[in-house]
C-alpha angles and dihedrals in degrees: 000000000000110000118202104217092186090069091054090047094048095047097037094101089054091049091050092050088049091051091052090050091048092052093047091050093047096047094048092045096047093047094049090039091054091052091046091046092051093051091044092049091052090048090047091056097039111129141165121202100223148343132052091308088069091062094041092052090048095050101036103034115016099040095049089048092050092047092050093049093046094047097050096040093047101050130064117266090226091060091047090054092052093047092049094046101040099027115028104028095056087055095048100035113035130140091220107042111345115171093222107013127022140154125037095342091057090048091052092049092052093048099041126098132218127014115015093013118137093264092047092052091048092050093045093049093048094046092044093052092047094046092045091059093052095041090050089062090046090053092046092052091047094049094045091049089067121090112262088223090075092058092044092049092051092050091048088055090057100263115148119231091259094050091046091055094042101046105024115022107031097050092052094043090049091058091052094047096049095098092048092045089051091052090049091051092051091047090049091051091054094041090053086080087077089069088072086079090074093046104261109153098234127135100288090045090054091052091049091050091051091048091050093051098044104023086224116134106183101053101053098036096043089049095053090043089059091046092050089048092052092049094048091047089051091051091048090055091049091050091048090051091050091049091053092045100045101025096069096087096050 
C-alpha cells in the first residue's frame, strides 16, 4: 500500500478542525445527556404508595419516562438524527414561524457554520436525547444497586426525598456507574460520526471531503481512525482516573 503523505499533510488542518468539532459535540451532548438521564431515571422510579397521586405519578411521570427510554433505545441513532434535523428543528427554529426561535436569529442560525450552527444544534439535540435514554438506565441501575436501608435511614434522620437523593444516594450511585458512563461517552464520541450525514463538519465529514477531492481512501480514513483512537484512549484514561479518585469510598 502506497500512502501519499502529502494528502494527509494538506488536509491535516481540516482533520484537526473536525476533531475539535467532534469533541465539542461529544462533551456538550454527554453533559446534557447526563442531566437528562438523571432526571429521567428519577421520573422512571417515581412512585406513590396509595391514593389518586399514585395513578397521576404513573400516568404523568413514569409512563412518559418509560416511553422516552424505550423509543430512543429501540430506534437507530442515525434515524433519530435525520428526524431531529429535518423534522423537529424546522418546527422549533424557523425564520417564518418557528415555535422557539423565529425571525432574523433563526435565519442566522441556519446559515452559520461551526459551533451553534443549525447542523450543530441538530446533532447535539439528537445525541443528547439518545445518550439521555441510555444514561437514565445506567442511573437507575446504579441507584437500585444501593441498599434501601440507606434511603430509609436518611429519611428517618429528617432528610427530605430531594436531600436524600442529592447527598446520600446519587454520590454513591455515581461512583458505581462511572465505568458504564465512561463506556457511554466513548460510544457517543464514535457515534458522533453519524452526524456527518446532515453536513456538520466534524471528523468523519472532513475525511469524506478529502476522499471526494482526491479519490484516495486510505489516507483520510486511516488518519481519522488514528485520531478517533487517540481520543477514545484519552477518555479511557480520564475515566480510569475518575474511578481511582472517586471509587475509594465505595
